[in-house]
Residue, then its C-alpha position, 0 to 999 in steps of 0.5 A: m542284795a546282788g541282784y538290787f545292786s547289778t539293777f542299778l549299775v545298768i540303770l546309772t549306765l544307761g542313765s549317764g550314757l544316755i546323758w553323755l549322748v545327748d549332749h554330744l548330739i545336741f547340747a555340745p555342737k551348741r555350745k561351740e557355737r557359741i564360743a566360736v560367735a564370742q571368739s569371733a567378736s572380740g577378735v582374741e583366743l578366749d581363756e578357758e575361763a571366759r569359754d566356761k562363761i558363755a557356755p556353761l556345761p551343766a553340772i549333772t553333765e559333767s558328772a555323767i561325761s566323768i563317770f560314765p566310762m568307769i561305770a560302763a567298764i564296771t557293768i561290762f565287767r561285773s555282769f559277764i566276765f568277773e564278780p566278787f562275791q564274799i563268803p558269809s558261812g561255813s558252810m564249804m568249809p575247808t574250801l572256802l573260809i568265812g572272811d573269804f572274798i572270792l571272785v566268780q567267773k560269769y560267763t563259765y555258764g554262759i552270758k546272761d542279761p544282768v536284770w532280766r537274766t536271760q540267756l544271750v549265749e549258750m556256754d559250758s554246762p555245770k561238771r561234777g565238782d564245781i563250786t557254783v554261785f548260784k540264785y537261791p531257788l527258795d529265794t532268787n534275791v539270795d546268792f548261795i555257794k555250794r559244790v556241784v554234786g549230781l547232773p541231770g539225770d543223775i541219782v544221788v544218794y546220801s547216807d552215813k557221811q557217805l556219797y553214792v552217784k549213779p550217773l544218767c549214761k548214753s546207750g553203750e556208754t560204760q563210764n561218765a566222766g570216771l563213774k561207772c554207769g548203770k550202778f551207783n558209785k561209791i565216793g572214795l574218802t580219805l581221810i587227811n586230819e581229825d583236829e584241825f576243824s572243831m565245832q562248839g568243841m567237836a573236832l570234824p574229820r578233814l578228808t578227801e573227796e575224790l568226786a568223778g576225777v576231782e578231789h577236794d576236801i570235806l569235814i564232817n560231824p562224827m556225832a551230827l545226825e543226819s536231818k532226814s526228817r527234814y530232807f526234800q522229798q521227791p515221788g518215788t525215791k528214798v528219802d535220802e535219794w535225789r533223782v536230777p531233773a532235766d536242765s537242773y542240778f544237785l549241789m552240796g556244801d563241803n561242810r556236810d553237817n552244817s550246810a543247808d543244800g540241795r538235801f533240804w531244798g531240792f534242785v538247781p535250776k540251770e537258769n539259776l547259775v550264776g558262775k563258778a568260783v575261780f579264785i580267793w582274791m582276799s581273806f581276812e580273819f574275824d577274832n573279835t569276840n563280845d568282850d573285845f574293844l572292836p566290833g566283830w566286823v572288824p578283821t584282826g588279820v589277812r590269811f595270805n596264804r589262802l590267796g590264789s585259785i580255788q580247788 
């Protein structure tokens, strides 16, 4: 849906801009000429109403001239600088909640054209720990948001609720972004609490995970079995192990037992990256039930304490 809207904005911008340009170069000078002739014949200064009668501005041209600057500004801002997104699911809890509205920095991983998504300018590459919006590899019309866990060349293992990363290192390196080279690094976990979040009556422990120097909180469900039979399987690897290909990334949700992520569908190619989530600009609560008068999509409150930079 976001891709269709981007295409619509580009078409609207180009269409209104073209109408404005053609009018400016061809029809506007002719209108001025007709007004000048009429004013010379009458010998008096014509008021605005008289000018409009002599050389009327077509409605479609007037509309295009009015909306072009605004639409062009929105298209540039949304396509190359920041794009707003709404969090629709709990896969990134506790970092992002249902009802959070976020801004995604589009230029972090490079500048792409908004229609064909061709790379125009190379910028930074994703880092471990980045929260990233990307085109779902199995359906590029759908936008997903997850956390970057594995970089190109990394070997990632997720077993018994524990994440391990073996980084790809250059010759002579002993560390890569805080991770030891040539071995699996057990990513540190620190329990924060066990009663803040729950799902279907089951408490979800909240833990702080330190991934290559980036601290963030995750949720786990101690009673949930790992669905290894559904894991994406690479030839030559174990069922819970993934070797990240070149120019691809391995991403996981912070709500580890309630996230359809790279464990189930594989890797995100570089060209699918949309941008880095950087800011929560609004956060609504949706507490209406089927028994309430108002439908479930109507907000019941605003979580002002959640507004700010995303950690």
